[in-house]
C-alpha positions, 0 to 999 in steps of 0.5 A: 435551926440546925436540925429538924425531927421528921416522921417518914411513913409510906402510904399508897406507894409514896413516902410522906415526910412530916416535920414535927417542929413546923408541921410542913410535909414533903411527899416523894416516891422514895425516901430521899425524894420525899426528904428533898421535897421537905427541905425545899418546902422548909426553905420556902417557908423560911424565906416567906417568914423572914420576908414578913 
């Protein structure tokens, strides 16, 4: 997929980033860090999905 839709929300000093297409969540102390963690999680998910 070329793009994903994400919801960003700050909670208790952290940013929670939720991908709407697959339900994967990233968390970071900044928006950028949270988005980076979400990208890593999506890549890991895709690797596992393609391996099965």
